[in-house]
C-alpha positions as CSV (number, residue, x, y, z in Angstrom):
1,M,131.4,4.7,110.1
2,R,131.3,5.6,113.7
3,K,130.3,9.3,114.3
4,V,132.3,11.4,116.7
5,R,130.2,13.3,118.8
6,F,131.4,16.5,120.6
7,T,129.9,17.1,124.0
8,A,130.7,19.2,126.9
9,V,130.8,17.3,130.1
10,T,132.3,20.0,132.3
11,G,129.5,22.6,132.1
12,P,128.7,25.2,129.6
13,L,131.1,25.3,126.6
14,F,131.3,29.3,126.8
15,S,131.1,31.6,129.7
16,S,129.5,34.9,129.1
17,A,133.0,36.6,129.0
18,A,134.1,34.0,126.6
19,K,131.2,34.4,124.2
20,R,132.0,38.3,124.1
21,R,135.6,37.5,123.3
22,I,134.9,34.8,120.8
23,T,132.3,37.1,119.1
24,A,134.7,39.8,118.8
25,M,137.3,37.6,117.2
26,L,135.1,35.9,114.8
27,A,133.6,39.5,113.8
28,V,137.0,40.7,112.9
29,A,137.9,37.5,110.9
30,T,134.5,37.6,109.1
31,F,135.0,41.4,108.3
32,A,138.4,40.6,107.0
33,G,137.1,37.8,104.8
34,G,134.4,40.1,103.4
35,L,136.7,43.0,102.6
36,S,139.5,40.9,101.1
37,T,137.8,40.8,97.7
38,K,137.2,44.5,97.7
39,V,140.6,45.9,98.9
40,A,143.5,45.8,96.7
41,A,146.5,44.0,98.3
42,Q,149.6,46.1,99.1
43,E,152.4,44.8,97.0
44,N,155.7,43.3,98.2
45,V,155.4,44.1,101.9
46,G,158.0,41.6,103.3
47,G,158.4,37.9,103.8
48,R,162.2,37.1,103.3
49,D,163.1,37.7,107.0
50,E,160.0,35.8,108.3
51,V,160.6,32.3,106.7
52,F,160.9,30.8,110.2
53,A,161.1,27.0,110.7
54,G,157.6,25.6,110.6
55,S,156.1,28.9,109.3
56,I,153.5,29.4,106.7
57,L,156.0,31.2,104.4
58,E,158.4,28.3,104.7
59,S,155.5,25.7,103.8
60,Y,154.7,28.0,100.7
61,L,158.3,27.9,99.5
62,R,158.4,24.2,99.9
63,Y,155.4,24.0,97.5
64,M,157.1,26.3,95.1
65,Q,160.2,23.9,95.1
66,S,158.0,20.8,94.4
67,L,156.1,22.6,91.6
68,G,159.5,23.6,89.9
69,K,159.1,27.4,90.5
70,A,162.0,27.5,92.9
71,D,165.2,25.5,92.7
72,F,165.6,22.4,94.8
73,Y,167.1,23.1,98.2
74,P,167.3,20.6,101.2
75,L,164.7,21.2,103.7
76,S,166.1,19.1,106.6
77,I,168.2,21.7,108.3
78,R,166.0,24.7,109.2
79,G,165.9,27.7,109.8
80,Y,167.6,29.4,107.0
81,S,170.1,32.2,106.4
82,P,169.4,35.1,104.0
83,S,171.8,33.5,101.4
84,E,169.8,30.2,101.8
85,I,166.5,32.1,101.1
86,D,168.1,33.4,97.9
87,A,169.1,29.8,96.8
88,M,165.6,28.6,97.2
89,A,164.0,32.0,95.9
90,V,160.9,31.9,93.5
91,K,162.3,32.2,90.0
92,D,159.2,34.0,88.4
93,S,156.2,35.9,89.3
94,A,153.7,33.3,88.0
95,H,152.6,32.2,91.7
96,P,149.8,33.2,94.0
97,W,151.8,35.5,96.4
98,A,154.0,37.0,93.8
99,K,152.5,40.6,94.3
100,R,152.3,40.2,98.2
101,F,155.7,39.0,99.4
102,S,159.2,39.6,98.2
103,L,160.3,36.0,97.8
104,Q,162.7,36.4,94.8
105,R,166.5,36.5,95.0
106,D,167.8,39.8,97.0
107,S,169.8,41.6,94.5
108,T,170.7,44.6,96.8
109,S,174.3,45.1,97.8
110,G,175.8,46.9,100.7
111,F,174.3,47.3,104.2
112,H,170.5,47.1,104.3
113,I,168.0,46.8,107.1
114,N,164.4,45.4,107.1
115,P,161.7,45.2,109.6
116,V,160.2,41.9,110.9
117,R,156.6,42.8,110.6
118,A,154.7,43.1,113.8
119,T,152.2,40.2,114.4
120,V,149.5,40.1,117.3
121,G,148.1,36.8,118.1
122,L,145.0,35.9,120.2
123,T,144.0,32.3,120.9
124,F,141.1,31.3,123.2
125,N,140.5,27.7,124.5
126,T,137.2,26.9,126.1
127,A,138.0,23.8,128.2
128,F,141.7,22.8,128.3
129,P,145.0,23.8,126.7
130,Y,145.4,23.1,123.1
131,G,148.2,24.1,120.6
132,G,151.3,22.9,119.1
133,N,154.2,23.8,116.7
134,D,153.6,27.5,117.8
135,G,157.0,28.3,119.1
136,V,157.5,29.5,122.6
137,I,153.8,30.2,123.1
138,W,151.8,28.1,125.5
139,A,148.1,28.4,125.0
140,G,146.1,27.4,128.1
141,K,142.5,27.6,128.9
142,G,141.1,31.0,128.3
143,L,142.6,33.7,126.3
144,T,146.4,33.7,125.2
145,S,147.8,36.8,123.7
146,S,151.1,37.3,121.8
147,L,153.3,39.9,120.1
148,Q,156.2,39.5,117.9
149,L,158.1,42.1,116.0
150,G,161.7,43.0,115.2
151,V,164.3,44.0,112.7
152,A,166.7,42.3,110.3
153,M,170.0,43.4,108.8
154,R,172.4,42.2,106.3
155,W,175.8,43.2,105.1
156,G,177.7,41.0,102.8
157,P,178.3,37.6,104.5
158,F,177.1,39.0,108.0
159,S,173.5,38.9,108.9
160,A,171.5,39.3,112.1
161,R,167.9,39.4,113.2
162,L,166.3,40.5,116.3
163,A,162.6,39.1,116.5
164,P,161.6,38.7,120.2
165,V,158.2,37.1,121.2
166,A,156.0,38.1,124.3
167,F,153.0,36.1,125.4
168,R,150.5,36.1,128.2
169,A,148.2,33.2,128.8
170,E,145.1,33.6,131.2
171,N,145.8,30.0,132.3
172,Q,142.3,29.5,133.7
173,P,141.7,26.5,135.8
174,F,140.6,23.1,134.5
175,P,140.4,19.6,136.0
176,L,144.1,18.1,136.2
177,F,145.2,14.7,135.7
178,D,146.0,13.7,139.4
179,N,149.5,12.6,139.6
180,G,149.4,12.0,143.4
181,Q,151.8,14.8,144.3
182,V,151.6,18.0,146.2
183,G,153.3,21.2,145.9
184,V,154.4,22.5,142.4
185,V,154.9,19.0,141.0
186,R,151.2,18.5,141.0
187,Y,151.0,20.7,138.0
188,N,153.4,18.4,136.2
189,D,152.6,15.6,133.8
190,G,149.8,13.4,135.2
191,Q,151.4,10.1,134.0
192,F,155.1,10.6,134.2
193,P,155.5,13.4,136.9
194,F,159.1,12.3,137.7
195,T,160.6,11.5,134.3
196,I,159.6,14.5,132.3
197,D,159.0,18.2,132.6
198,K,155.9,18.8,130.8
199,P,153.3,20.8,133.0
200,Q,149.7,20.3,132.5
201,R,149.2,23.7,133.7
202,F,151.8,26.4,134.4
203,G,150.7,27.1,137.9
204,D,147.4,28.7,139.0
205,N,148.1,32.3,137.9
206,P,148.4,33.9,134.4
207,Y,151.5,32.7,132.7
208,S,153.6,35.2,130.7
209,R,157.1,35.3,129.1
210,I,159.3,37.4,127.0
211,D,161.7,35.4,124.8
212,W,164.4,36.3,122.3
213,G,162.3,34.3,119.8
214,E,163.5,34.1,116.2
215,S,166.9,36.0,116.8
216,D,170.4,35.2,115.5
217,A,173.6,36.6,114.3
218,R,175.7,34.7,111.7
219,I,178.4,34.8,109.2
220,D,178.4,32.8,106.0
221,L,181.8,33.0,104.3
222,F,183.8,30.6,102.1
223,G,181.1,27.9,102.3
224,V,181.1,27.9,106.1
225,A,178.4,29.3,108.4
226,A,178.8,30.1,112.2
227,G,176.8,32.0,114.6
228,I,174.8,32.4,117.7
229,S,171.0,31.9,117.8
230,T,167.8,31.5,119.7
231,E,165.6,30.7,116.5
232,S,163.5,27.7,116.1
233,Q,165.1,24.7,114.4
234,W,163.5,21.9,112.5
235,W,165.6,18.7,111.7
236,G,164.3,16.4,109.1
237,P,161.6,16.7,106.2
238,T,158.5,16.2,108.4
239,N,155.6,18.7,108.1
240,D,153.8,18.1,111.4
241,F,155.4,15.7,113.6
242,P,159.3,16.1,113.9
243,Y,160.9,13.4,116.0
244,V,164.1,15.1,117.2
245,L,163.6,18.8,116.9
246,G,160.9,21.2,115.7
247,N,159.2,24.6,116.7
248,N,156.9,23.3,119.4
249,S,158.9,24.8,122.2
250,G,160.5,27.5,120.1
251,G,164.3,28.0,120.1
252,F,166.9,27.8,122.8
253,P,170.2,29.6,123.1
254,H,172.8,27.9,121.0
255,V,175.9,28.4,118.9
256,F,176.6,26.5,115.6
257,I,179.0,25.8,112.8
258,G,178.5,24.0,109.5
259,T,178.2,24.5,105.9
260,S,176.6,27.5,104.5
261,K,175.1,25.6,101.7
262,P,175.4,22.1,100.3
263,A,179.0,21.5,99.3
264,N,180.2,19.6,96.2
265,A,181.8,16.2,97.2
266,G,182.0,14.2,94.0
267,I,178.7,12.4,93.3
268,V,176.9,14.0,96.2
269,K,176.3,17.4,97.9
270,L,176.7,17.4,101.7
271,H,175.2,19.9,104.1
272,G,175.7,19.6,107.9
273,R,175.6,21.5,111.2
274,L,177.2,21.1,114.6
275,V,175.0,22.7,117.4
276,Y,175.7,23.3,121.1
277,G,173.2,24.9,123.4
278,M,171.7,25.1,127.0
279,L,168.3,23.8,128.0
280,D,166.2,25.1,130.7
281,Q,163.3,23.6,132.9
282,S,160.1,24.9,134.1
283,P,159.3,25.9,137.6
284,Y,157.2,22.6,137.8
285,S,159.9,20.2,136.9
286,P,160.6,17.3,139.2
287,V,164.3,18.2,139.3
288,T,165.4,20.4,142.3
289,G,168.8,21.5,143.7
290,P,171.6,23.3,141.9
291,D,171.9,23.8,138.2
292,Y,174.6,21.2,137.7
293,F,174.7,17.5,138.3
294,T,175.3,16.4,141.9
295,S,173.8,13.1,142.0
296,F,171.3,10.6,140.3
297,F,168.6,12.2,142.4
298,Q,169.7,15.8,141.7
299,P,171.0,15.7,138.0
300,G,170.9,19.5,137.7
301,K,168.1,22.0,136.6
302,R,170.1,23.0,133.4
303,R,171.2,20.7,130.6
304,F,173.9,20.9,128.0
305,M,172.7,20.1,124.4
306,A,175.0,18.9,121.6
307,G,173.8,17.9,118.2
308,L,174.9,17.0,114.7
309,V,172.6,17.2,111.7
310,G,173.6,16.3,108.1
311,D,171.9,16.0,104.7
312,M,173.0,14.6,101.4
313,E,171.9,15.2,97.9
314,V,172.7,12.6,95.2
315,K,173.7,14.0,91.8
316,G,171.7,12.4,89.1
317,A,168.8,11.9,91.4
318,P,167.0,15.3,91.4
319,G,164.9,16.0,94.4
320,L,166.2,13.3,96.5
321,E,167.8,14.0,99.9
322,I,169.1,11.5,102.6
323,G,170.1,12.7,106.0
324,G,170.2,12.0,109.7
325,S,170.8,13.6,113.1
326,R,172.0,12.9,116.7
327,F,170.7,15.1,119.7
328,F,172.3,14.8,123.2
329,H,171.1,16.0,126.4
330,A,173.9,16.1,128.9
331,A,174.3,16.9,132.6
332,S,175.8,20.3,133.3
333,T,178.9,20.2,135.6
334,Q,180.5,22.6,138.0
335,N,183.4,22.9,135.6
336,G,181.3,24.2,132.7
337,V,181.4,22.8,129.3
338,T,183.8,19.8,129.1
339,A,185.7,18.2,126.2
340,H,183.6,15.1,126.7
341,N,180.4,17.1,126.2
342,L,181.8,18.7,123.0
343,G,182.6,15.3,121.5
344,L,179.2,13.8,122.2
345,P,177.8,14.1,118.7
346,L,180.8,12.3,117.3
347,Q,181.1,9.4,119.7
348,N,180.5,5.8,118.9
349,F,177.1,4.5,117.8
350,F,177.2,1.4,120.0
351,K,176.9,1.6,123.7
352,R,179.3,-1.1,124.5
353,S,182.2,0.8,122.8
354,L,181.6,3.8,125.1
355,P,183.8,4.0,128.4
356,S,182.5,3.0,131.7
357,E,181.8,5.9,134.2
358,G,182.7,3.7,137.2
359,Q,179.3,3.4,138.7
360,I,176.1,1.6,137.9
361,N,172.6,3.1,137.7
362,A,169.6,1.0,136.6
363,G,171.9,-1.9,135.6
364,D,174.2,0.4,133.4
365,N,177.6,1.8,133.6
366,S,178.1,3.9,130.6
367,S,176.6,7.1,129.2
368,L,174.7,7.6,132.4
369,K,174.6,11.3,132.3
370,E,173.5,11.7,128.8
371,N,170.5,10.8,126.6
372,Q,170.6,10.5,122.8
373,L,168.0,10.8,120.2
374,A,168.9,9.9,116.7
375,S,167.1,9.7,113.4
376,L,167.6,9.0,109.7
377,W,165.3,10.3,107.0
378,L,164.6,10.3,103.3
379,R,162.8,12.9,101.0
380,W,162.2,12.7,97.3
381,A,160.4,15.7,95.7
382,P,161.0,15.4,91.8
383,P,161.1,19.0,90.6
384,G,158.0,20.1,88.8
385,S,156.0,17.1,89.8
386,G,154.2,18.7,92.7
387,F,154.9,15.5,94.8
388,D,156.9,15.5,97.9
389,F,157.3,12.1,99.7
390,Y,159.3,11.7,102.9
391,G,160.0,9.2,105.9
392,E,161.8,9.4,109.0
393,L,163.1,6.6,111.5
394,G,164.0,7.7,115.1
395,R,165.6,6.0,117.9
396,E,165.4,6.9,121.6
397,D,168.5,4.9,122.7
398,F,171.7,3.4,121.6
399,S,171.9,-0.2,120.4
400,A,174.4,-2.2,122.6
401,D,176.3,-3.4,119.5
402,L,175.8,-4.4,115.9
403,R,174.2,-7.6,116.8
404,D,171.6,-5.9,119.2
405,L,170.8,-3.6,116.3
406,L,170.2,-6.4,113.8
407,L,168.1,-8.3,116.3
408,E,165.9,-5.5,117.4
409,P,166.2,-2.5,115.2
410,E,162.7,-1.3,116.4
411,H,163.9,-1.0,120.1
412,S,162.8,2.5,121.3
413,A,162.0,3.5,117.8
414,S,159.5,5.7,116.1
415,T,158.6,6.1,112.4
416,N,157.1,9.0,110.2
417,L,155.7,8.8,106.8
418,G,154.2,11.7,104.9
419,F,153.4,13.4,101.6
420,R,152.5,16.5,100.0
421,K,150.8,16.9,96.5
422,S,150.4,20.4,95.0
423,W,149.0,21.7,91.7
424,M,148.3,25.1,90.2
425,D,144.9,26.2,88.8
426,G,145.4,29.5,87.2
427,T,146.8,31.7,89.9
428,T,145.5,29.4,92.6
429,L,147.8,26.8,94.4
430,N,146.0,23.8,95.8
431,A,147.6,21.0,97.8
432,I,146.7,18.0,100.0
433,R,149.1,16.6,102.7
434,A,149.0,13.8,105.2
435,E,151.5,12.5,107.8
436,G,151.4,9.7,110.3
437,F,153.8,9.3,113.3
438,S,154.2,6.2,115.3
439,Y,156.1,5.9,118.6
440,E,154.2,2.9,120.1
441,A,156.2,0.5,122.3
442,S,157.7,-2.3,119.9
443,S,157.2,-5.9,120.1
444,G,160.8,-6.2,121.7
445,S,159.2,-4.7,125.0
446,R,157.8,-8.1,125.6
447,T,161.4,-9.5,126.2
448,R,163.5,-6.6,127.5
449,G,163.1,-3.3,129.2
450,E,162.6,-0.3,126.9
451,G,162.9,3.3,127.2
452,Q,159.8,5.4,126.2
453,T,159.7,8.3,123.8
454,Y,161.0,11.6,125.1
455,I,161.5,10.2,128.6
456,H,164.7,9.6,130.5
457,G,165.6,7.9,133.7
458,T,168.5,10.2,134.8
459,L,167.8,13.7,133.2
460,F,164.3,13.9,134.6
461,Q,163.2,16.8,132.3
462,G,163.0,14.6,129.3
463,H,163.2,15.8,125.8
464,T,161.9,19.3,126.8
465,N,162.9,22.9,127.2
466,R,161.0,25.1,129.5
467,G,158.2,22.6,130.0
468,Q,157.4,22.1,126.2
469,L,158.5,19.2,124.0
470,L,161.3,19.9,121.6
471,G,160.0,17.4,119.1
472,A,156.5,16.5,118.0
473,P,153.6,17.9,120.0
474,V,152.4,14.6,121.2
475,G,151.9,12.7,124.4
476,P,155.4,11.2,125.8
477,G,155.7,7.6,126.3
478,S,154.0,5.5,123.6
479,G,151.4,6.4,121.0
480,S,150.9,7.7,117.5
481,A,149.7,10.9,115.7
482,Q,148.2,11.6,112.2
483,T,147.1,14.5,110.2
484,V,145.5,15.2,106.9
485,A,144.9,18.6,105.4
486,Y,143.9,20.6,102.4
487,D,145.8,24.0,101.6
488,R,144.7,26.7,99.2
489,F,146.8,29.7,98.3
490,T,145.4,32.6,96.3
491,P,146.5,36.2,95.5
492,G,144.1,37.3,98.3
493,G,145.3,34.8,101.0
494,R,145.1,31.2,102.0
495,M,142.8,28.5,103.5
496,T,143.6,25.2,105.3
497,A,141.1,22.6,106.4
498,F,142.5,19.6,108.5
499,F,141.8,16.7,110.6
500,S,144.3,15.4,113.2
501,R,144.5,12.6,115.7
502,V,147.0,12.9,118.6
503,T,147.6,10.4,121.4
504,Q,147.9,12.2,124.8
505,H,148.5,9.1,127.0
506,E,148.6,5.5,126.7
507,Q,148.4,3.1,129.6
508,A,148.7,-0.8,129.9
509,G,145.3,-2.6,130.5
510,T,142.0,-0.9,130.8
511,V,140.4,1.6,133.1
512,T,136.9,2.3,134.2
513,G,135.8,5.9,133.4
514,A,133.0,8.1,134.8
515,T,130.5,5.6,133.7
516,S,130.2,1.9,134.2
517,I,131.4,1.2,130.5
518,L,134.9,-0.4,130.5
519,R,137.1,2.0,128.4
520,H,140.4,1.3,126.5
521,A,143.3,3.0,128.3
522,V,144.1,5.5,125.6
523,D,143.6,9.2,125.9
524,V,143.3,10.7,122.4
525,N,142.5,14.1,120.9
526,N,140.5,14.1,117.6
527,S,140.5,17.6,116.0
528,L,138.7,19.2,113.1
529,G,140.1,22.6,112.0
530,Y,139.8,25.4,109.6
531,E,142.0,28.3,108.9
532,L,141.3,31.4,106.7
533,G,143.7,34.1,105.9
534,R,143.2,37.3,104.0
535,F,145.4,40.2,102.7
536,I,143.7,43.5,103.4
537,G,146.0,46.5,102.5
538,P,149.0,46.4,104.8
539,F,147.5,43.7,107.0
540,D,147.5,40.0,106.9
541,V,144.5,38.7,108.8
542,A,144.1,35.0,109.7
543,G,141.3,33.3,111.7
544,R,141.4,29.7,113.1
545,V,138.7,27.5,114.6
546,V,139.4,24.0,115.8
547,F,136.9,21.6,117.5
548,T,138.5,18.8,119.6
549,T,137.0,15.9,121.4
550,D,139.5,14.4,123.9
551,L,138.3,10.7,124.2
552,N,139.1,9.3,127.7
553,R,140.7,12.5,128.8
554,N,143.1,11.5,131.8
555,F,141.7,8.1,131.4
556,A,138.5,9.1,132.9
557,S,135.8,10.9,130.7
558,D,135.3,12.6,127.3
559,V,135.8,16.3,127.2
560,S,135.3,18.7,124.3
561,N,137.3,21.9,123.6
562,A,136.9,24.8,121.1
563,T,139.9,26.8,120.0
564,F,139.5,30.2,118.4
565,G,142.5,32.1,117.0
566,L,143.0,35.4,115.3
567,T,146.4,36.8,114.2
568,V,147.1,40.2,112.5
569,T,150.3,41.1,110.9
570,Q,151.0,44.7,109.9
571,S,153.3,45.7,107.1
572,F,155.4,48.7,107.2
């Protein structure tokens, strides 16, 4: 077996200031771990209003379902309303976190209000930016600090939550992938500086933002849900690498309407949501000019988003859900939202059936100002078995017609397969999980032009919002990603150990790196990580350490990075 060696090739791994910060963070984490067995946990301090898409609490409830300790509920349209949390609430107290969080059905009536617990987070990267599926936060080199807190209310069918997030990244300098540009675009993606808005670095000063975060206001009445939100969404059953939409960039302003819970329709139950929103770009985007479309050279700095996501449960097949989604980026117009844009999620699936726009761009004359991503998925989690299997097939582009689909279904396609297996040992929950995501260029690219994942030739921001990918936290273009992990939940906290491999860049042929050795033209992060969380009185304290070796970073040389994280959540 080949051994992976972590070496620092850009100087000392830690500066003196870095050592002081890391020492302090680890001291707090170690102190937390030591005290966790001596300090009694404060009981039922919250949780219901913090089941955010992609959060630890959401993952915990998913394990409760597969173990049969909570009723089955579809997981492919996240986040959740308070009534949905009730539907998937834990049915008894025989689980590790029963005394810590209020995860059972809310039996109170009338108007009530609860705090969203205050959470302070610190992340330190030693060599280059590293992070993913962490919401609006972008963790650059150096120290990144964050704060989230808020309040949630519920009154009958009405509910609302205000949970803003603020963060500041020191954004220390590191060698960039030279994209050959000057000005602000030099900070953009090194390989695709003109077809995606994905900065390597957010300028040369500290980068900070205040965002509405996991905030929403909604009504769930007569089986229908509608509202306005900026919360993170996660479409599909994946755990780490969502193709269409996850929490990697956090949420964006959107309105929605759909079912408030799965609706009976004969032999199936149907659950769906129609979503419209607005997407922004970063200051380092290749797009300049006005916010709206003026030409194919200035397609507009803001984009309209339209999406449809649906899920189906089959009666007689407990634990089975089948679903799909369509996500459209569309150019904004001077006339505001048009009927055409509103109808995008319902339009024909084949491109030749779409009306011509009266002009030609890159050999095409239809659907020029939009980009579609679509996916189909299946999840099977037999109640009480502890097993949770899932798969997702994604497409970056339309098929021309049915014949084209049958000839090359893999055109601009991605696949995702994963599983989770959990079991109880007394009051301890153990679980293993693994997931593989492949978006490599298909064999069909030998005979025809093919779009690349998350990149678009007209809307040059690609599948991003504010400079971060809306889907999986992987390199755009072509590649793959895998992860394997072990989770452990106890009455005193949790532990996770994981290994992940994520493609940053792929390039045709080979390149010569810093040495005379001929290197394959693939830039890959291999990461080994460990997380430890402990309940200490009113505090949830979690430490995280990840060691990453970036092989062929920027197609040049190997670079190592260490990530140290600490989060502290205070209960009221």
